N, C-alpha and C positions, 0 to 999 in steps of 0.2 A: 504494500500500500504506500502510495506517495501522497503527501499532503502539500498543497501549495497555497500560501497566504498572499492576499492582495490588499491594497488599500491604505497602506501607511503613508506618512508624509508629514508636512509641517502645518500646524494649525495654531491659532491664537488661543490663549486661555479663555474659557467660556464657550468655545466653539464645539463643533461636533465632527465625528468621523466614523465611517463604517468600514470594518474589516471583514473580508470574506476569506473563506478557506475551502478549497475544493479537494476532495479525495478521489484518487484514481487507482485503478489496479484491482480493487475489490470493494464491494459494497460494505460500508460500515453498518454493523448490526444496529437495528433500531433500539435495542436494549442497552447498547454500549454507550458509554459517555463519550462525548466530544467536548472539548473545552479549549480555553485560552489561558496561557501563562504569559508572564512578561519578566524581562530582566533589565534592570536599570544598570548603568555603568557602576562597577564596583560592588554590585549587590548580587545576591543569589536569585535564581529564577523563582518567581512566586506565582501562586494560583490567582486567577482573575475570575473566571466563570466557567461553568460546565453544565451540560444538559443532556438528558436522554430524550429520545423521540417519544417514548412512552414510559411512564413510571415516575419515579422520584425526580425532584428538581423542578426548575433550574436552581443552581447554587451560585452564590456570588461571594467574593471577598468583601469584608466590611468596608474596605476603602473605596469600593466602586458601587456598592449597593445603592440603588435609587438613581444612579447616573448611567450605568451600563445595562444593556439588554442583550442576552444571548438568544439566538434562535437557530433552528435547524430546518433544513429542507432535505428530507430523505430521498425524494425523487431526484434531486440534483447531487446527492451525496455530499452535502455542504453544510458548513456552520458559519454563522455570522456573529459579529459583535458590533452593536450600535453603541457608540460612546458619545455621551452628551455631557455638557458642563465640564469640559476637560480642564485639567489643572496641570501646571508645570510638573508636578510630581508624578503625573501619568506618563511622562517621557520615558520610553523604554523600547527595547525590541520585543515585539509581541509574537508569540508562537502559538499556532494551533496544534492540537494533539487529539489523539483518539485511542480508545481502548479496543482491544480485539473482541472482548466480550464484557459482560457486566461484572464488575468487582465491587460488591456492596461496601459502602462506607469509605471509598478511596478517591472520591472525586477531586480532592484537593492535593493529592499526593503525586508528585512528578513521576515517581518510580512505578506508578500503577498504569501509566500510559505507554502503549506499545508503539505508537506511530507519532512522528513529529514532523511539522513543517519546517521550512528554512528560516522563518522569522521575518517580520517586517517592522521597520523602525517607525515609531510614532514620536514626533517631537512637538511639545506644547510650549509655545513661547509666552513669556509673561508680559 
């Protein structure tokens, strides 16, 4: 499975941006998590949001709750992240990720994701 993320760039604080991630090579199970992580310079990769097509979730990190929305399109084998009210501290390389199957209780754990995209840089200017 290959994941490819699109949509990063430069935006002013308070603005919005939408990231897309398309999977190819295999259909991601509807029960499996697809999610977004991000890594700011000098920091560890952190969980942002995750969703299953059916079942539990979506889930969000506290830092983005109320501002970001994750959605999935299983017909397109894709996941999206709508980011509103962006802040300079949201600046990071954003990665999409997917699990091979459903691993309960692991939505925020990097090690629980089997497939990763290449990352797309989001820069929020103050």
